KOLKOLGU-150894 format. One record per residue (C-alpha): residue number from 1; residue in three letters; x, z, y. Coordinates in steps of 0.2 Angstrom, whole numbers. Layout:
> NUM ALA X Z Y
...
***
This chain:
> 1 MET 264 488 484
> 2 SER 260 484 502
> 3 TYR 266 469 512
> 4 TRP 276 480 523
> 5 ASN 286 488 509
> 6 SER 291 471 501
> 7 GLU 296 465 518
> 8 LYS 306 480 522
> 9 ARG 315 479 505
> 10 SER 319 461 508
> 11 CYS 326 466 525
> 12 VAL 337 480 518
> 13 GLN 344 468 504
> 14 TYR 348 455 518
> 15 ARG 357 468 528
> 16 ARG 367 474 512
> 17 HIS 372 456 508
> 18 PHE 377 453 526
> 19 LEU 388 468 527
> 20 VAL 396 465 510
> 21 ASP 400 447 515
> 22 ASN 407 452 532
> 23 GLY 417 466 525
> 24 ALA 425 454 512
> 25 PHE 428 442 526
> 26 HIS 436 456 537
> 27 VAL 448 461 522
> 28 GLU 452 443 519
> 29 ARG 457 441 537
> 30 CYS 468 457 536
> 31 MET 477 451 520
> 32 SER 481 434 529
> 33 VAL 489 443 543
> 34 MET 498 454 531
> 35 GLN 505 439 522
> 36 SER 512 433 539
> 37 GLY 521 449 541
> 38 THR 522 463 554
> 39 GLN 537 472 561
> 40 MET 535 491 559
> 41 ILE 546 506 559
> 42 LYS 550 513 542
> 43 LEU 553 532 543
> 44 LYS 565 540 531
> 45 ARG 571 558 530
> 46 GLY 585 562 541
> 47 THR 585 545 551
> 48 LYS 577 539 567
> 49 GLY 568 525 558
> 50 LEU 572 507 553
> 51 VAL 563 492 560
> 52 ARG 558 481 546
> 53 LEU 547 466 543
> 54 PHE 533 470 531
> 55 TYR 523 457 522
> 56 LEU 511 455 507
> 57 ASP 518 442 495
> 58 GLU 510 426 491
> 59 HIS 501 432 475
> 60 ARG 495 447 485
> 61 THR 502 459 472
> 62 CYS 516 466 481
> 63 LEU 521 474 498
> 64 ARG 538 469 503
> 65 TRP 550 472 517
> 66 ARG 566 465 524
> 67 PRO 580 467 528
> 68 SER 586 478 515
> 69 ARG 602 480 506
> 70 LYS 593 483 489
> 71 SER 580 469 490
> 72 GLU 574 473 472
> 73 LYS 569 490 478
> 74 ALA 561 484 494
> 75 LYS 544 482 487
> 76 ILE 528 492 481
> 77 LEU 516 485 468
> 78 ILE 499 485 476
> 79 ASP 492 492 459
> 80 SER 504 507 461
> 81 ILE 496 512 478
> 82 TYR 487 529 476
> 83 LYS 481 531 494
> 84 VAL 484 526 512
> 85 THR 482 539 525
> 86 GLU 480 536 544
> 87 GLY 489 545 557
> 88 ARG 504 557 556
> 89 GLN 499 567 541
> 90 SER 514 566 529
> 91 GLU 528 578 528
> 92 ILE 541 565 535
> 93 PHE 530 563 551
> 94 HIS 529 582 553
> 95 ARG 548 584 552
> 96 GLN 552 570 564
> 97 ALA 559 579 580
> 98 GLU 556 565 592
> 99 GLY 538 562 586
> 100 ASN 532 554 601
> 101 PHE 522 541 591
> 102 ASP 504 537 595
> 103 PRO 495 544 579
> 104 SER 484 528 579
> 105 CYS 499 518 576
> 106 CYS 505 528 561
> 107 PHE 500 527 543
> 108 THR 507 532 526
> 109 ILE 506 523 509
> 110 TYR 507 535 494
> 111 HIS 512 526 478
> 112 GLY 520 527 461
> 113 ASN 519 540 448
> 114 HIS 528 553 458
> 115 MET 517 550 474
> 116 GLU 531 543 484
> 117 SER 527 540 502
> 118 LEU 531 526 514
> 119 ASP 529 531 532
> 120 LEU 526 517 544
> 121 ILE 523 515 563
> 122 THR 516 499 571
> 123 SER 518 493 588
> 124 ASN 499 495 592
> 125 PRO 483 503 584
> 126 GLU 476 486 579
> 127 GLU 491 482 568
> 128 ALA 489 499 559
> 129 ARG 471 496 557
> 130 THR 474 479 549
> 131 TRP 486 486 536
> 132 ILE 475 501 532
> 133 THR 460 490 529
> 134 GLY 470 477 520
> 135 LEU 478 489 508
***
């Protein structure tokens, strides 16, 4: 093996390590912001949407929101999340008549055994990106 190949491999390994470390740091930072909470609009069928404070619990196992009349139901276990989609892709987003929301501020969390959806709108694209990355 030539000197060039071993040096190149070392450089590639360093870059991978750097990206993994920085990626983990970025996710950690997102999760810290999520624990602090973010006000978002929660879309529901047949309503205009409800402003709620969404946050990641202290154990980072559950997404919660308040206020809610049914606080025991105002949560999603992180392990039950199937996927998170960016933009206005869900059925509820498509049905909204006054859908004047910036797609980069919208995302949907699919969760549970029956693929329930939680459709959310943030006040800016950075908040949406933080939650999508953190989840």
